One Martini backbone bead per residue (centre of mass of N, CA, C, O) as a GRO file, in nm:
protein
  303
    1MET     BB    1 -14.928   1.359  -2.628
    2LEU     BB    2 -15.006   1.189  -2.945
    3ASP     BB    3 -15.152   0.913  -2.908
    4PRO     BB    4 -15.460   0.954  -2.870
    5PRO     BB    5 -15.531   1.077  -3.156
    6ILE     BB    6 -15.409   0.849  -3.321
    7THR     BB    7 -15.588   0.627  -3.203
    8ALA     BB    8 -15.852   0.753  -3.300
    9ALA     BB    9 -15.788   0.710  -3.606
   10GLN     BB   10 -15.761   0.390  -3.581
   11ARG     BB   11 -16.043   0.337  -3.387
   12GLY     BB   12 -16.201   0.605  -3.454
   13ALA     BB   13 -16.195   0.968  -3.438
   14LEU     BB   14 -16.047   1.247  -3.594
   15LEU     BB   15 -16.058   1.590  -3.521
   16VAL     BB   16 -16.049   1.850  -3.782
   17GLU     BB   17 -15.990   2.170  -3.828
   18GLU     BB   18 -16.071   2.410  -4.122
   19PRO     BB   19 -16.037   2.750  -4.122
   20ASP     BB   20 -15.888   2.796  -4.430
   21TRP     BB   21 -16.127   2.714  -4.583
   22GLY     BB   22 -16.316   2.740  -4.850
   23THR     BB   23 -16.654   2.819  -5.005
   24LEU     BB   24 -16.848   2.651  -5.237
   25PHE     BB   25 -17.160   2.694  -5.437
   26VAL     BB   26 -17.357   2.466  -5.638
   27SER     BB   27 -17.638   2.521  -5.857
   28GLY     BB   28 -17.853   2.343  -6.050
   29PRO     BB   29 -17.902   2.141  -6.326
   30ASP     BB   30 -17.570   2.184  -6.414
   31ALA     BB   31 -17.376   2.147  -6.172
   32ARG     BB   32 -17.237   1.871  -6.211
   33SER     BB   33 -17.135   1.894  -6.507
   34TRP     BB   34 -16.976   2.155  -6.470
   35LEU     BB   35 -16.784   2.069  -6.235
   36ASN     BB   36 -16.674   1.815  -6.379
   37GLY     BB   37 -16.510   2.006  -6.596
   38LEU     BB   38 -16.302   2.122  -6.344
   39LEU     BB   39 -16.245   1.838  -6.216
   40THR     BB   40 -16.078   1.532  -6.140
   41CYS     BB   41 -16.325   1.439  -6.021
   42ASP     BB   42 -16.632   1.264  -5.980
   43VAL     BB   43 -16.937   1.442  -5.988
   44LYS     BB   44 -17.172   1.334  -6.172
   45SER     BB   45 -17.216   1.052  -5.993
   46LEU     BB   46 -17.321   1.197  -5.755
   47SER     BB   47 -17.496   1.176  -5.464
   48SER     BB   48 -17.655   1.240  -5.201
   49GLY     BB   49 -17.390   1.227  -4.953
   50ALA     BB   50 -17.157   1.249  -5.140
   51GLY     BB   51 -16.797   1.231  -5.224
   52ALA     BB   52 -16.481   1.417  -5.310
   53TRP     BB   53 -16.142   1.416  -5.426
   54GLY     BB   54 -15.979   1.709  -5.570
   55LEU     BB   55 -15.881   1.908  -5.861
   56SER     BB   56 -15.756   2.215  -5.981
   57LEU     BB   57 -15.673   2.308  -6.314
   58SER     BB   58 -15.493   2.396  -6.559
   59LYS     BB   59 -15.430   2.374  -6.892
   60GLN     BB   60 -15.129   2.261  -6.799
   61GLY     BB   61 -15.188   2.075  -6.528
   62LYS     BB   62 -15.188   2.259  -6.288
   63ILE     BB   63 -15.229   2.329  -5.950
   64GLN     BB   64 -15.468   2.542  -5.797
   65SER     BB   65 -15.634   2.322  -5.620
   66GLU     BB   66 -15.787   2.176  -5.340
   67LEU     BB   67 -16.082   1.960  -5.327
   68ASN     BB   68 -16.400   1.917  -5.151
   69VAL     BB   69 -16.691   1.718  -5.204
   70VAL     BB   70 -17.043   1.795  -5.125
   71MET     BB   71 -17.348   1.639  -5.159
   72THR     BB   72 -17.675   1.777  -5.205
   73GLU     BB   73 -17.998   1.853  -5.267
   74ALA     BB   74 -17.931   2.171  -5.321
   75GLY     BB   75 -17.612   2.101  -5.367
   76ILE     BB   76 -17.263   2.204  -5.395
   77TYR     BB   77 -16.990   2.152  -5.195
   78ALA     BB   78 -16.662   2.331  -5.190
   79SER     BB   79 -16.346   2.325  -5.114
   80THR     BB   80 -16.062   2.537  -5.046
   81ALA     BB   81 -15.752   2.615  -5.036
   82PRO     BB   82 -15.531   2.787  -4.890
   83GLY     BB   83 -15.504   3.087  -5.082
   84THR     BB   84 -15.730   3.006  -5.341
   85HIS     BB   85 -16.024   3.110  -5.352
   86ALA     BB   86 -16.035   3.367  -5.526
   87ALA     BB   87 -15.915   3.236  -5.784
   88VAL     BB   88 -16.121   3.009  -5.819
   89PHE     BB   89 -16.379   3.176  -5.831
   90SER     BB   90 -16.296   3.345  -6.076
   91SER     BB   91 -16.241   3.112  -6.272
   92PHE     BB   92 -16.524   2.979  -6.258
   93GLN     BB   93 -16.683   3.222  -6.362
   94ASP     BB   94 -16.554   3.215  -6.653
   95PHE     BB   95 -16.698   2.914  -6.707
   96LEU     BB   96 -16.979   3.057  -6.671
   97ILE     BB   97 -17.213   3.071  -6.935
   98MET     BB   98 -17.466   2.852  -7.039
   99GLU     BB   99 -17.524   2.738  -6.779
  100ASP     BB  100 -17.754   2.595  -6.536
  101ALA     BB  101 -17.585   2.774  -6.301
  102GLU     BB  102 -17.472   2.848  -5.958
  103LEU     BB  103 -17.225   3.061  -5.808
  104GLU     BB  104 -17.099   3.060  -5.466
  105ASP     BB  105 -16.983   3.247  -5.186
  106ARG     BB  106 -16.958   3.072  -4.850
  107THR     BB  107 -16.727   3.139  -4.644
  108ASN     BB  108 -16.882   3.323  -4.426
  109ALA     BB  109 -17.111   3.080  -4.367
  110TYR     BB  110 -16.890   2.841  -4.387
  111ALA     BB  111 -16.748   2.539  -4.242
  112TRP     BB  112 -16.472   2.311  -4.176
  113LEU     BB  113 -16.434   1.952  -4.126
  114THR     BB  114 -16.258   1.656  -4.015
  115LEU     BB  115 -16.268   1.292  -4.028
  116HIS     BB  116 -16.060   1.020  -3.886
  117GLY     BB  117 -16.176   0.697  -3.928
  118PRO     BB  118 -16.401   0.433  -3.863
  119LEU     BB  119 -16.609   0.657  -3.701
  120ALA     BB  120 -16.672   0.903  -3.888
  121ILE     BB  121 -16.957   0.854  -4.000
  122ASN     BB  122 -17.110   0.831  -3.731
  123ALA     BB  123 -17.031   1.111  -3.627
  124ALA     BB  124 -17.159   1.281  -3.856
  125GLN     BB  125 -17.455   1.177  -3.817
  126ALA     BB  126 -17.488   1.313  -3.525
  127VAL     BB  127 -17.492   1.629  -3.677
  128ALA     BB  128 -17.722   1.663  -3.892
  129SER     BB  129 -17.943   1.816  -3.708
  130LEU     BB  130 -17.741   2.089  -3.705
  131GLY     BB  131 -17.675   2.141  -4.037
  132ALA     BB  132 -17.480   1.929  -4.132
  133HIS     BB  133 -17.266   1.830  -4.392
  134SER     BB  134 -17.177   1.505  -4.541
  135ALA     BB  135 -16.884   1.301  -4.658
  136ALA     BB  136 -16.712   1.046  -4.784
  137ILE     BB  137 -16.347   1.074  -4.730
  138ASP     BB  138 -16.037   0.897  -4.795
  139TRP     BB  139 -15.720   1.008  -4.721
  140THR     BB  140 -15.565   0.771  -4.524
  141GLY     BB  141 -15.715   0.467  -4.511
  142LEU     BB  142 -15.917   0.487  -4.232
  143GLY     BB  143 -16.117   0.686  -4.292
  144GLY     BB  144 -16.369   0.947  -4.388
  145VAL     BB  145 -16.487   1.301  -4.335
  146ALA     BB  146 -16.672   1.566  -4.463
  147VAL     BB  147 -16.757   1.886  -4.305
  148VAL     BB  148 -17.032   2.119  -4.347
  149ALA     BB  149 -17.108   2.429  -4.171
  150PRO     BB  150 -17.261   2.655  -4.021
  151ARG     BB  151 -17.132   2.901  -3.831
  152THR     BB  152 -17.378   2.916  -3.630
  153ALA     BB  153 -17.331   2.582  -3.570
  154LEU     BB  154 -17.035   2.505  -3.498
  155SER     BB  155 -17.020   2.487  -3.188
  156GLY     BB  156 -17.231   2.258  -3.169
  157VAL     BB  157 -17.087   2.050  -3.343
  158LEU     BB  158 -16.825   2.032  -3.180
  159ALA     BB  159 -16.951   1.957  -2.908
  160ALA     BB  160 -17.085   1.693  -3.003
  161LEU     BB  161 -16.827   1.547  -3.102
  162ARG     BB  162 -16.662   1.560  -2.829
  163LYS     BB  163 -16.878   1.364  -2.676
  164LEU     BB  164 -16.798   1.129  -2.834
  165ASP     BB  165 -16.715   0.822  -2.857
  166GLY     BB  166 -16.386   0.805  -3.009
  167VAL     BB  167 -16.332   1.115  -3.012
  168GLY     BB  168 -16.059   1.308  -3.124
  169VAL     BB  169 -15.870   1.596  -3.076
  170ALA     BB  170 -15.673   1.778  -3.281
  171THR     BB  171 -15.375   1.873  -3.307
  172ARG     BB  172 -15.151   1.999  -3.508
  173GLU     BB  173 -14.943   1.766  -3.459
  174ALA     BB  174 -15.131   1.522  -3.499
  175TRP     BB  175 -15.212   1.576  -3.794
  176LEU     BB  176 -14.932   1.591  -3.909
  177ARG     BB  177 -14.851   1.305  -3.837
  178LEU     BB  178 -15.076   1.152  -3.983
  179ARG     BB  179 -15.036   1.262  -4.277
  180ILE     BB  180 -14.748   1.162  -4.302
  181GLU     BB  181 -14.788   0.858  -4.238
  182ARG     BB  182 -15.028   0.865  -4.483
  183SER     BB  183 -14.948   1.039  -4.731
  184VAL     BB  184 -15.066   1.356  -4.696
  185PRO     BB  185 -15.070   1.611  -4.885
  186ALA     BB  186 -15.028   1.973  -4.887
  187TYR     BB  187 -15.133   2.261  -4.982
  188GLY     BB  188 -14.843   2.479  -4.966
  189SER     BB  189 -14.629   2.251  -4.867
  190ASP     BB  190 -14.595   1.990  -5.083
  191PHE     BB  191 -14.771   2.156  -5.290
  192GLY     BB  192 -14.847   2.333  -5.609
  193PRO     BB  193 -14.855   2.535  -5.899
  194GLN     BB  194 -14.587   2.363  -6.000
  195ASP     BB  195 -14.777   2.113  -5.999
  196ASN     BB  196 -14.882   1.799  -6.068
  197PRO     BB  197 -15.045   1.518  -5.979
  198HIS     BB  198 -14.791   1.336  -5.995
  199GLU     BB  199 -14.597   1.516  -5.822
  200ALA     BB  200 -14.813   1.500  -5.570
  201SER     BB  201 -14.927   1.202  -5.549
  202LEU     BB  202 -15.257   1.223  -5.683
  203ASP     BB  203 -15.323   1.039  -5.943
  204ARG     BB  204 -15.465   0.793  -5.744
  205ARG     BB  205 -15.664   0.994  -5.546
  206ALA     BB  206 -15.770   1.282  -5.718
  207VAL     BB  207 -15.820   1.099  -5.983
  208SER     BB  208 -16.018   1.029  -6.255
  209TRP     BB  209 -16.010   0.754  -6.514
  210THR     BB  210 -16.349   0.747  -6.604
  211LYS     BB  211 -16.418   1.015  -6.684
  212GLY     BB  212 -16.461   1.289  -6.829
  213CYS     BB  213 -16.391   1.586  -6.917
  214TYR     BB  214 -16.125   1.819  -6.816
  215LEU     BB  215 -15.932   2.049  -6.700
  216GLY     BB  216 -15.614   1.920  -6.805
  217GLN     BB  217 -15.639   1.620  -6.906
  218GLU     BB  218 -15.442   1.588  -7.142
  219VAL     BB  219 -15.184   1.631  -6.976
  220VAL     BB  220 -15.228   1.405  -6.770
  221CYS     BB  221 -15.243   1.170  -6.975
  222MET     BB  222 -14.966   1.214  -7.103
  223GLN     BB  223 -14.807   1.173  -6.844
  224ASP     BB  224 -14.904   0.881  -6.795
  225MET     BB  225 -14.800   0.757  -7.064
  226ARG     BB  226 -14.499   0.835  -7.033
  227GLY     BB  227 -14.391   0.816  -6.715
  228ARG     BB  228 -14.242   1.105  -6.677
  229VAL     BB  229 -14.135   1.215  -6.364
  230LYS     BB  230 -13.956   1.452  -6.198
  231ARG     BB  231 -14.137   1.437  -5.930
  232ARG     BB  232 -14.203   1.351  -5.576
  233VAL     BB  233 -14.417   1.284  -5.315
  234VAL     BB  234 -14.275   1.156  -5.011
  235ALA     BB  235 -14.229   0.924  -4.760
  236VAL     BB  236 -14.018   0.956  -4.466
  237LYS     BB  237 -13.742   0.824  -4.262
  238ALA     BB  238 -13.567   0.935  -3.965
  239ASP     BB  239 -13.337   0.925  -3.748
  240GLY     BB  240 -13.445   1.071  -3.494
  241THR     BB  241 -13.599   1.375  -3.324
  242ALA     BB  242 -13.483   1.583  -3.481
  243PRO     BB  243 -13.566   1.827  -3.662
  244LEU     BB  244 -13.679   1.881  -3.995
  245ALA     BB  245 -13.652   2.131  -4.178
  246ILE     BB  246 -13.798   2.323  -4.382
  247GLY     BB  247 -13.595   2.286  -4.678
  248THR     BB  248 -13.427   2.057  -4.648
  249ALA     BB  249 -13.189   1.898  -4.802
  250VAL     BB  250 -13.175   1.647  -5.049
  251GLU     BB  251 -12.939   1.378  -5.089
  252SER     BB  252 -12.739   1.224  -5.325
  253GLU     BB  253 -12.478   1.083  -5.488
  254ALA     BB  254 -12.537   1.305  -5.731
  255GLY     BB  255 -12.689   1.509  -5.536
  256PRO     BB  256 -12.935   1.699  -5.559
  257ALA     BB  257 -13.299   1.587  -5.484
  258GLY     BB  258 -13.434   1.796  -5.269
  259GLU     BB  259 -13.703   1.840  -5.012
  260ILE     BB  260 -13.843   1.932  -4.725
  261THR     BB  261 -14.206   1.986  -4.643
  262SER     BB  262 -14.259   1.785  -4.395
  263SER     BB  263 -14.245   1.756  -4.022
  264CYS     BB  264 -14.227   1.483  -3.759
  265PRO     BB  265 -14.185   1.372  -3.461
  266VAL     BB  266 -14.146   1.033  -3.304
  267GLU     BB  267 -14.106   0.947  -2.992
  268ASP     BB  268 -14.188   0.631  -2.977
  269ALA     BB  269 -13.974   0.584  -3.245
  270SER     BB  270 -13.714   0.752  -3.273
  271ALA     BB  271 -13.832   0.950  -3.503
  272THR     BB  272 -13.869   1.097  -3.836
  273PHE     BB  273 -14.128   1.224  -4.019
  274ALA     BB  274 -14.170   1.284  -4.381
  275LEU     BB  275 -14.203   1.507  -4.645
  276ALA     BB  276 -14.089   1.490  -4.994
  277ARG     BB  277 -13.931   1.649  -5.268
  278ILE     BB  278 -13.829   1.421  -5.530
  279ASN     BB  279 -13.638   1.305  -5.754
  280THR     BB  280 -13.688   1.024  -5.939
  281LYS     BB  281 -13.393   0.932  -5.985
  282ALA     BB  282 -13.331   0.920  -5.670
  283LEU     BB  283 -13.553   0.676  -5.625
  284GLU     BB  284 -13.402   0.427  -5.779
  285GLY     BB  285 -13.141   0.463  -5.588
  286GLY     BB  286 -12.981   0.493  -5.319
  287PRO     BB  287 -12.898   0.713  -5.094
  288LEU     BB  288 -13.062   0.934  -4.859
  289LEU     BB  289 -13.014   1.275  -4.742
  290ALA     BB  290 -13.072   1.473  -4.428
  291ALA     BB  291 -12.869   1.631  -4.237
  292GLY     BB  292 -12.700   1.343  -4.240
  293ARG     BB  293 -12.962   1.169  -4.269
  294ARG     BB  294 -13.107   0.883  -4.327
  295LEU     BB  295 -13.346   0.779  -4.569
  296GLU     BB  296 -13.666   0.618  -4.555
  297LEU     BB  297 -13.889   0.475  -4.748
  298LEU     BB  298 -14.234   0.494  -4.757
  299ILE     BB  299 -14.525   0.329  -4.791
  300PRO     BB  300 -14.802   0.409  -4.925
  301PRO     BB  301 -15.115   0.405  -4.913
  302ALA     BB  302 -15.376   0.292  -5.043
  303GLY     BB  303 -15.528   0.508  -5.308
   0.00000   0.00000   0.00000
């Protein structure tokens, strides 16, 4: 049953391993200002122990990767989304010209995990003595922490977290269910290099609107001012627990409207929750169907 780990996220902390994330490390006097110019989140204002959820964009404002930033006294750790690390590392190297900063690939030496729920911060603090670095990042609206740890210490960190009261270990299905219910899209599944932050529905979650310039900012700001977005990633609910296959077409009265990008049945609710990439015109009104089942739009969490 999926209930125990979901309950952990709501009342305690849900532990999710992220074995496919890459690791960048940036150090030096200009590390914060340099990385701040490459990511949509505000890195420059972060102090040690703080974190941020951001995106790396192309000059055209398209998403190259999703990154999570953890600030430490020694430098900045940043995760890269599955399948994007080599390209991001190479791209960032090209932008490192006159800055007094050093960029390192630490994927082979460091691993990531995330904690979701109101006890996430306390749980992460309990493993700081084992060499793990952490920072609060709230992806779901329930509270959250990103943890990066040396691979040599990872087994000890995981063992210590699993022993803590209130910490539940996520199965793949449990994390999928939670992120869909909380409208957390994933790079490579729900959005990718064809999308901009607005289309991924991350424009108010992984983009700072008060920071200085960054790569792709002009395009993102123009998109925001125009207000015309072609498509959005949205959370939907369909009656019945029969799986909605990834790629299932979403139809509106006017015709094709999009597709299902992530899906998970919810047994105790006799329903299926999903994320879907849908044309914004189709979201303005009228029924939406997927595999003949009517879709109900779910309101995403604040943030």
